[in-house]
Backbone as a chain_set.jsonl record, in Angstrom:
{"seq": "MFKNGDLIEIIDTNLIGKIIRKNKKDILYTVEILPNHNILVISKDKIRLSSRVLPTREPIAIQYTLSNDTFNNEIMLRHQTVEIALDNLDKFVSDAISHKEKRIRIIHGRHGGILRRAVHTYLKESPYVQKYELADYFEGSYGVTIAYLK", "coords": {"N": [[183.426, 80.577, 150.645], [184.44, 77.962, 151.402], [185.817, 75.418, 149.266], [185.291, 72.875, 146.774], [187.085, 69.851, 147.629], [188.509, 70.896, 149.684], [190.029, 70.298, 152.873], [188.532, 69.716, 155.84], [187.521, 70.305, 159.296], [185.15, 69.169, 161.615], [183.622, 71.177, 163.797], [183.856, 70.943, 167.336], [184.135, 68.166, 167.301], [185.985, 65.232, 166.63], [186.197, 64.729, 164.016], [187.261, 64.572, 160.659], [187.091, 65.719, 157.321], [186.302, 65.9, 153.736], [185.347, 68.438, 151.513], [182.908, 67.82, 149.157], [180.791, 68.836, 147.768], [179.017, 71.931, 147.347], [176.168, 73.982, 148.097], [174.418, 76.486, 146.211], [174.12, 78.775, 147.62], [176.203, 78.797, 149.466], [175.743, 77.814, 152.032], [175.186, 75.287, 152.983], [177.101, 72.275, 153.002], [178.261, 69.438, 151.412], [179.932, 66.742, 152.829], [182.63, 64.342, 152.722], [183.352, 62.152, 155.132], [186.397, 61.243, 156.508], [188.379, 58.435, 157.507], [186.483, 56.63, 156.639], [184.611, 57.29, 154.611], [181.872, 58.146, 154.88], [179.033, 60.028, 154.076], [177.948, 63.333, 154.666], [175.758, 66.093, 155.193], [176.262, 69.353, 156.065], [176.124, 72.511, 157.831], [177.791, 75.698, 157.146], [178.686, 76.98, 159.362], [179.397, 75.049, 161.174], [181.773, 73.954, 160.456], [185.361, 74.092, 159.852], [188.394, 75.084, 158.194], [190.906, 72.595, 157.921], [194.041, 72.023, 159.439], [195.414, 69.745, 159.47], [197.342, 67.0, 158.081], [196.597, 64.439, 155.855], [197.483, 61.08, 156.087], [199.226, 59.521, 153.419], [198.627, 56.737, 151.24], [200.828, 54.143, 150.325], [201.368, 53.131, 147.035], [200.367, 49.876, 145.922], [202.388, 47.402, 144.783], [202.046, 45.018, 142.345], [203.272, 42.023, 141.205], [203.59, 39.682, 138.648], [204.149, 36.725, 136.668], [203.905, 35.008, 133.67], [205.673, 33.295, 132.506], [207.278, 30.638, 130.843], [209.713, 29.978, 131.927], [209.616, 29.776, 134.622], [207.955, 27.665, 135.282], [207.499, 24.371, 136.273], [207.176, 21.512, 134.6], [206.283, 19.081, 135.709], [204.59, 16.973, 138.117], [204.56, 15.666, 141.354], [202.853, 13.084, 142.762], [202.941, 10.934, 144.374], [202.401, 9.005, 147.36], [200.254, 10.48, 148.256], [196.823, 10.914, 149.192], [194.014, 9.788, 147.151], [192.107, 11.766, 146.829], [193.447, 14.16, 147.621], [195.502, 14.135, 145.823], [194.208, 14.328, 143.317], [193.057, 16.812, 143.544], [195.349, 18.421, 143.682], [196.391, 17.764, 141.19], [194.407, 18.867, 139.493], [194.77, 21.609, 140.026], [197.444, 21.822, 139.052], [197.146, 21.219, 136.38], [195.605, 23.434, 135.556], [197.473, 25.482, 136.033], [199.457, 24.676, 134.22], [198.136, 25.108, 131.798], [197.763, 27.863, 131.877], [200.368, 28.606, 131.589], [200.884, 27.826, 129.094], [201.827, 25.297, 128.503], [202.299, 22.242, 126.769], [202.925, 19.577, 127.203], [202.975, 17.51, 129.957], [204.255, 15.961, 132.92], [203.261, 13.488, 135.042], [203.816, 12.18, 138.038], [202.947, 9.312, 139.64], [203.578, 6.981, 140.82], [204.466, 3.463, 140.954], [203.402, 1.23, 142.439], [200.605, -0.675, 143.326], [198.796, 0.874, 141.851], [196.531, 2.468, 142.242], [196.494, 5.268, 142.413], [197.423, 5.78, 139.821], [195.319, 4.813, 138.243], [193.245, 6.612, 139.151], [194.277, 9.026, 138.341], [194.341, 8.601, 135.429], [191.612, 8.321, 134.967], [190.831, 10.936, 135.683], [192.209, 12.353, 133.695], [191.09, 11.367, 131.354], [188.489, 12.318, 131.528], [188.898, 15.019, 131.431], [188.382, 18.112, 129.8], [190.563, 19.491, 128.793], [192.646, 17.902, 128.078], [194.313, 16.402, 125.547], [195.58, 13.841, 124.84], [196.849, 11.078, 126.654], [199.466, 9.023, 128.054], [201.34, 6.178, 129.275], [204.632, 6.69, 130.496], [207.755, 6.331, 128.728], [210.184, 3.751, 129.226], [212.674, 4.804, 130.123], [211.79, 7.225, 131.219], [210.277, 6.68, 133.39], [208.271, 4.8, 133.184], [205.738, 2.647, 134.254], [205.2, 4.207, 136.434], [204.811, 6.858, 135.833], [202.844, 9.177, 134.06], [202.36, 10.683, 130.951], [200.916, 13.587, 129.826], [199.235, 15.245, 127.267], [198.313, 18.419, 126.491], [195.584, 20.4, 125.279]], "CA": [[184.36, 80.44, 151.757], [185.08, 76.669, 151.208], [185.629, 75.017, 147.898], [185.451, 71.425, 146.65], [188.375, 69.343, 147.794], [189.115, 71.383, 150.937], [190.055, 69.395, 153.982], [187.851, 70.496, 156.948], [187.286, 69.699, 160.578], [183.83, 69.525, 162.087], [183.848, 71.826, 165.115], [183.522, 70.245, 168.529], [184.238, 66.715, 167.135], [187.294, 64.829, 166.202], [186.01, 64.244, 162.655], [187.861, 65.321, 159.563], [186.47, 65.304, 156.024], [186.681, 66.593, 152.517], [184.234, 69.045, 150.831], [182.705, 67.254, 147.846], [179.806, 69.629, 147.064], [178.388, 73.014, 148.151], [175.049, 74.501, 147.503], [174.544, 77.698, 145.523], [174.178, 79.89, 148.606], [177.299, 78.54, 150.323], [175.342, 77.638, 153.48], [175.275, 73.817, 153.27], [178.162, 71.615, 152.332], [178.274, 67.911, 151.513], [181.289, 66.388, 153.266], [182.934, 62.985, 152.859], [184.068, 61.938, 156.342], [187.577, 60.357, 156.21], [188.721, 57.591, 156.389], [185.417, 55.658, 156.361], [183.857, 57.724, 153.456], [180.542, 58.424, 155.097], [178.68, 61.312, 153.52], [177.212, 64.153, 155.596], [175.446, 67.443, 154.877], [176.508, 70.141, 157.275], [176.175, 73.95, 157.593], [179.104, 76.245, 157.092], [179.091, 77.458, 160.734], [179.83, 73.928, 162.019], [183.088, 73.431, 160.008], [186.495, 75.039, 159.692], [189.569, 74.47, 157.417], [191.782, 71.787, 158.765], [195.487, 72.142, 159.295], [195.968, 68.311, 159.527], [197.688, 66.445, 156.758], [196.167, 63.085, 155.846], [198.544, 60.149, 155.566], [199.001, 58.955, 152.036], [198.904, 55.341, 151.117], [201.826, 53.777, 149.38], [200.778, 52.267, 146.05], [200.726, 48.522, 146.085], [203.054, 46.867, 143.582], [201.736, 43.568, 142.139], [204.103, 41.454, 140.153], [203.283, 38.276, 138.247], [204.818, 36.353, 135.438], [203.419, 33.861, 132.986], [206.81, 32.823, 131.706], [207.602, 29.194, 130.903], [210.961, 29.755, 132.621], [209.356, 29.523, 136.051], [206.954, 26.628, 135.472], [207.971, 23.02, 136.216], [206.066, 20.753, 133.954], [206.003, 17.765, 136.276], [204.066, 17.029, 139.465], [204.805, 14.429, 142.18], [201.658, 12.72, 143.419], [203.235, 9.715, 145.207], [202.153, 9.067, 148.808], [199.059, 11.316, 148.594], [195.587, 10.251, 149.089], [193.441, 10.049, 145.842], [191.35, 13.034, 146.923], [194.424, 15.244, 147.648], [196.293, 14.036, 144.548], [193.391, 14.831, 142.262], [192.915, 18.297, 143.767], [196.673, 18.945, 143.337], [196.499, 17.578, 139.71], [193.548, 19.845, 138.89], [195.516, 22.946, 140.078], [198.555, 21.736, 138.258], [196.714, 21.292, 134.941], [195.263, 24.789, 135.348], [198.674, 26.252, 135.909], [200.086, 24.358, 132.94], [197.358, 25.692, 130.701], [198.019, 29.324, 131.887], [201.727, 28.791, 131.125], [200.939, 27.321, 127.722], [202.56, 24.017, 128.377], [201.646, 21.268, 125.908], [203.25, 18.286, 127.649], [203.163, 17.485, 131.344], [204.609, 14.646, 133.47], [202.543, 13.201, 136.334], [204.445, 11.067, 138.76], [202.001, 8.735, 140.55], [204.223, 5.757, 141.436], [204.157, 2.129, 140.274], [202.824, 0.128, 143.257], [199.187, -0.633, 143.587], [198.058, 1.356, 140.657], [195.302, 3.209, 142.635], [196.697, 6.694, 141.962], [197.492, 5.772, 138.327], [193.913, 4.641, 137.707], [192.519, 7.778, 139.394], [194.906, 10.064, 137.431], [193.887, 8.287, 134.113], [190.207, 8.677, 134.944], [190.737, 12.411, 135.602], [192.692, 12.864, 132.365], [190.13, 10.901, 130.325], [187.32, 13.11, 131.554], [189.208, 16.442, 131.358], [188.285, 18.706, 128.42], [191.82, 20.168, 128.436], [193.664, 16.945, 127.814], [194.267, 15.878, 124.14], [195.726, 12.482, 125.074], [197.863, 10.699, 127.723], [200.044, 7.693, 127.957], [202.421, 5.892, 130.213], [205.902, 7.151, 130.027], [208.688, 5.333, 128.262], [210.927, 3.139, 130.355], [213.71, 5.694, 130.703], [211.108, 8.334, 131.845], [209.52, 6.316, 134.552], [207.459, 3.612, 132.86], [204.425, 2.563, 134.932], [205.09, 5.174, 137.532], [204.692, 8.204, 135.279], [201.938, 9.356, 133.002], [202.631, 11.846, 130.15], [199.658, 14.112, 129.23], [199.353, 16.32, 126.237], [197.213, 19.414, 126.687], [195.089, 21.07, 124.034]], "C": [[185.115, 79.121, 151.569], [184.899, 76.257, 149.781], [185.83, 73.486, 147.905], [186.852, 70.904, 146.75], [189.001, 69.892, 149.088], [188.994, 70.345, 152.01], [189.502, 70.237, 155.208], [187.69, 69.63, 158.195], [185.844, 70.049, 160.971], [184.035, 70.029, 163.605], [183.194, 70.992, 166.21], [183.488, 68.725, 168.37], [185.66, 66.406, 166.742], [187.226, 64.343, 164.739], [186.681, 65.159, 161.693], [187.245, 64.841, 158.296], [186.945, 66.209, 154.885], [185.405, 67.169, 151.909], [184.012, 68.382, 149.442], [181.591, 68.019, 147.066], [179.361, 70.705, 147.99], [177.108, 73.512, 147.367], [175.285, 75.934, 146.931], [174.722, 78.917, 146.451], [175.357, 79.801, 149.565], [176.934, 78.488, 151.807], [175.504, 76.176, 153.838], [176.379, 73.242, 152.47], [177.977, 70.088, 152.445], [179.759, 67.528, 151.719], [181.448, 64.887, 153.269], [183.864, 62.85, 154.122], [185.188, 60.92, 156.123], [187.913, 59.632, 157.516], [187.591, 56.626, 155.994], [184.454, 56.049, 155.252], [182.382, 57.829, 153.66], [180.262, 59.818, 154.555], [177.754, 62.096, 154.516], [177.003, 65.522, 154.994], [175.5, 68.3, 156.089], [176.555, 71.651, 156.942], [177.54, 74.501, 157.824], [179.627, 76.678, 158.519], [179.58, 76.28, 161.61], [181.191, 73.364, 161.491], [184.099, 74.539, 159.882], [187.55, 74.295, 158.85], [190.451, 73.777, 158.375], [193.281, 72.114, 158.505], [196.158, 70.806, 159.288], [196.325, 67.966, 158.111], [197.362, 64.928, 156.836], [197.364, 62.223, 155.471], [198.226, 59.638, 154.162], [199.339, 57.489, 152.05], [199.913, 55.089, 150.062], [201.065, 52.913, 148.311], [201.258, 50.806, 146.169], [201.199, 47.967, 144.762], [202.689, 45.359, 143.493], [202.602, 43.151, 141.031], [203.611, 39.975, 139.814], [203.957, 38.019, 136.911], [204.142, 35.062, 134.893], [204.462, 33.278, 131.999], [206.982, 31.317, 131.87], [208.857, 28.953, 131.654], [210.697, 29.385, 134.091], [208.397, 28.37, 136.308], [207.642, 25.263, 135.362], [206.882, 22.183, 135.698], [205.882, 19.332, 134.475], [205.465, 17.941, 137.697], [204.253, 15.611, 140.12], [203.531, 14.174, 142.985], [201.822, 11.51, 144.38], [202.949, 9.955, 146.688], [201.108, 10.01, 149.174], [197.841, 10.499, 148.418], [194.982, 10.603, 147.644], [192.812, 11.388, 145.834], [192.373, 14.255, 146.791], [195.149, 15.269, 146.313], [195.43, 14.6, 143.39], [193.166, 16.386, 142.292], [194.236, 18.912, 143.276], [196.876, 18.88, 141.797], [195.661, 18.629, 138.966], [194.178, 21.249, 138.864], [196.711, 22.952, 139.147], [198.271, 21.891, 136.785], [196.358, 22.753, 134.625], [196.529, 25.713, 135.186], [199.46, 25.936, 134.582], [199.454, 24.993, 131.79], [197.708, 27.22, 130.661], [199.501, 29.65, 131.453], [201.983, 28.228, 129.71], [201.777, 26.147, 127.521], [201.724, 23.069, 127.573], [201.79, 19.828, 126.424], [203.573, 18.323, 129.14], [203.499, 16.091, 131.773], [203.98, 14.567, 134.88], [203.142, 11.946, 136.886], [203.448, 10.542, 139.776], [202.505, 7.507, 141.22], [203.716, 4.504, 140.772], [203.3, 1.173, 141.134], [201.405, 0.38, 143.503], [198.356, -0.18, 142.461], [196.809, 2.225, 140.977], [195.38, 4.657, 142.134], [196.727, 6.715, 140.448], [196.069, 5.673, 137.764], [193.078, 5.942, 137.998], [192.985, 8.949, 138.507], [194.381, 9.801, 135.917], [192.441, 8.639, 134.007], [190.045, 10.207, 134.861], [191.073, 12.885, 134.287], [191.723, 12.516, 131.244], [188.906, 11.861, 130.327], [187.599, 14.64, 131.432], [189.112, 17.019, 129.961], [189.545, 19.36, 127.895], [192.891, 19.29, 127.975], [193.365, 16.317, 126.43], [194.373, 14.321, 124.202], [196.706, 12.338, 126.248], [198.257, 9.322, 127.526], [201.065, 7.453, 129.086], [203.677, 6.356, 129.633], [206.754, 6.025, 129.553], [209.494, 4.851, 129.496], [211.914, 4.07, 130.977], [213.092, 6.926, 131.344], [210.289, 7.97, 133.047], [208.541, 5.158, 134.389], [206.072, 3.682, 133.543], [204.158, 3.597, 136.008], [204.795, 6.559, 137.144], [203.713, 8.173, 134.129], [202.284, 10.699, 132.266], [201.276, 12.301, 129.589], [199.94, 15.229, 128.303], [198.063, 17.194, 126.247], [196.816, 20.052, 125.299], [195.533, 22.488, 123.914]], "O": [[186.346, 79.142, 151.574], [183.946, 76.681, 149.128], [186.406, 72.895, 148.818], [187.746, 71.406, 146.069], [190.0, 69.326, 149.532], [188.014, 69.602, 152.077], [189.999, 71.322, 155.508], [187.719, 68.401, 158.139], [185.382, 71.149, 160.668], [184.553, 69.322, 164.469], [182.121, 70.418, 166.023], [182.886, 68.042, 169.198], [186.454, 67.327, 166.546], [188.115, 63.621, 164.289], [186.681, 66.378, 161.868], [186.899, 63.665, 158.186], [187.795, 67.088, 155.02], [184.429, 66.427, 151.793], [184.933, 68.417, 148.625], [181.47, 67.861, 145.852], [179.302, 70.527, 149.206], [177.045, 73.442, 146.14], [176.34, 76.507, 147.204], [175.365, 79.912, 146.115], [175.497, 80.676, 150.419], [177.635, 78.995, 152.683], [175.941, 75.875, 154.949], [176.597, 73.673, 151.338], [177.578, 69.569, 153.487], [180.658, 67.896, 150.963], [180.557, 64.18, 153.741], [184.982, 63.365, 154.15], [184.935, 59.836, 155.598], [187.724, 60.226, 158.577], [187.776, 55.857, 155.051], [183.555, 55.269, 154.938], [181.642, 57.621, 152.698], [181.135, 60.685, 154.568], [176.868, 61.496, 155.125], [177.905, 66.078, 154.367], [174.831, 68.0, 157.077], [176.996, 72.014, 155.852], [178.357, 73.935, 158.551], [180.828, 76.716, 158.785], [180.125, 76.513, 162.689], [181.693, 72.387, 162.045], [183.775, 75.725, 159.816], [187.587, 73.065, 158.805], [190.728, 74.254, 159.476], [193.653, 72.452, 157.381], [197.375, 70.733, 159.114], [195.786, 68.474, 157.128], [197.795, 64.237, 157.759], [198.168, 62.609, 154.623], [197.076, 59.372, 153.814], [200.226, 57.047, 152.78], [199.891, 55.727, 149.01], [200.232, 52.078, 148.664], [202.421, 50.552, 146.482], [200.503, 48.049, 143.75], [202.968, 44.566, 144.393], [202.684, 43.83, 140.008], [203.28, 39.198, 140.71], [204.281, 38.93, 136.149], [203.862, 34.141, 135.66], [204.166, 32.856, 130.881], [206.833, 30.801, 132.977], [209.105, 27.805, 132.025], [211.53, 28.725, 134.712], [208.053, 28.118, 137.463], [208.339, 25.044, 134.372], [205.789, 22.128, 136.261], [205.376, 18.471, 133.756], [205.81, 18.895, 138.395], [204.112, 14.567, 139.482], [203.173, 15.0, 143.825], [200.891, 11.152, 145.101], [203.243, 11.035, 147.199], [201.029, 10.365, 150.349], [197.788, 9.547, 147.639], [195.398, 11.583, 147.025], [192.982, 12.118, 144.857], [192.185, 15.183, 146.004], [195.375, 16.338, 145.747], [195.972, 15.317, 142.549], [193.103, 17.088, 141.283], [194.198, 19.867, 142.5], [197.441, 19.79, 141.19], [196.1, 19.205, 137.97], [194.135, 21.962, 137.862], [196.984, 23.968, 138.508], [198.991, 22.558, 136.041], [196.743, 23.271, 133.577], [196.588, 26.579, 134.314], [200.028, 26.825, 133.948], [200.145, 25.4, 130.856], [197.917, 27.789, 129.59], [199.822, 30.761, 131.03], [203.112, 28.17, 129.223], [202.396, 25.992, 126.468], [200.5, 23.101, 127.696], [200.948, 18.97, 126.157], [204.404, 19.136, 129.545], [203.11, 15.124, 131.118], [204.151, 15.435, 135.736], [203.023, 10.848, 136.343], [203.119, 11.268, 140.715], [201.862, 7.029, 142.155], [202.675, 4.495, 140.116], [202.542, 0.378, 140.578], [201.002, 1.492, 143.846], [197.327, -0.774, 142.142], [196.115, 2.661, 140.058], [194.449, 5.177, 141.518], [196.111, 7.589, 139.839], [195.709, 6.435, 136.866], [192.274, 6.327, 137.15], [192.182, 9.737, 138.007], [194.021, 10.768, 135.246], [192.052, 9.232, 133.001], [189.237, 10.712, 134.082], [190.367, 13.726, 133.732], [191.556, 13.285, 130.298], [188.36, 12.174, 129.269], [186.669, 15.441, 131.341], [189.7, 16.475, 129.027], [189.622, 19.741, 126.727], [193.938, 19.757, 127.526], [192.283, 15.775, 126.206], [193.497, 13.59, 123.742], [197.286, 13.303, 126.746], [197.542, 8.515, 126.931], [201.561, 8.376, 129.733], [203.819, 6.427, 128.412], [206.523, 4.873, 129.921], [209.478, 5.434, 130.58], [212.014, 4.152, 132.202], [213.834, 7.66, 131.997], [209.67, 8.834, 133.668], [208.048, 4.611, 135.376], [205.348, 4.668, 133.406], [203.02, 3.815, 136.423], [204.545, 7.399, 138.008], [203.738, 7.254, 133.31], [202.474, 11.723, 132.921], [200.569, 11.517, 128.956], [200.807, 16.067, 128.552], [196.942, 16.731, 126.04], [197.609, 20.187, 124.367], [195.198, 23.16, 122.938]]}, "num_chains": 1, "name": "protein.A"}
């Protein structure tokens, strides 16, 4: 009477389901209740074919790019606390690695040197950094560090 894949209603309820298995005697059916996917075994006299149409889900389109065209190879850390700046720097280095960047600019500012020292400590301990140096005068001098990634 019913076959696998048939959409059915359970009589005297508001439940709708799909037949996923029947026994050899066509007396009991295993039904997947929709939309929550609970499984139920029920006799054939408690179900009927459904005339309802289930809504279909639109496929989700996911787009991503790992192109160097969309990656900016510098980060501005000025006026951030050391903790926030190092967290942002860590994310930035991860992004740079995923975009296959080899040279990044880290703008930490000149005054005080607190961020500069924290950035240099981070870069010294990072396994992804080949070397780092203060930028040339025309690129920011004491306020910018250039890091070369492995």
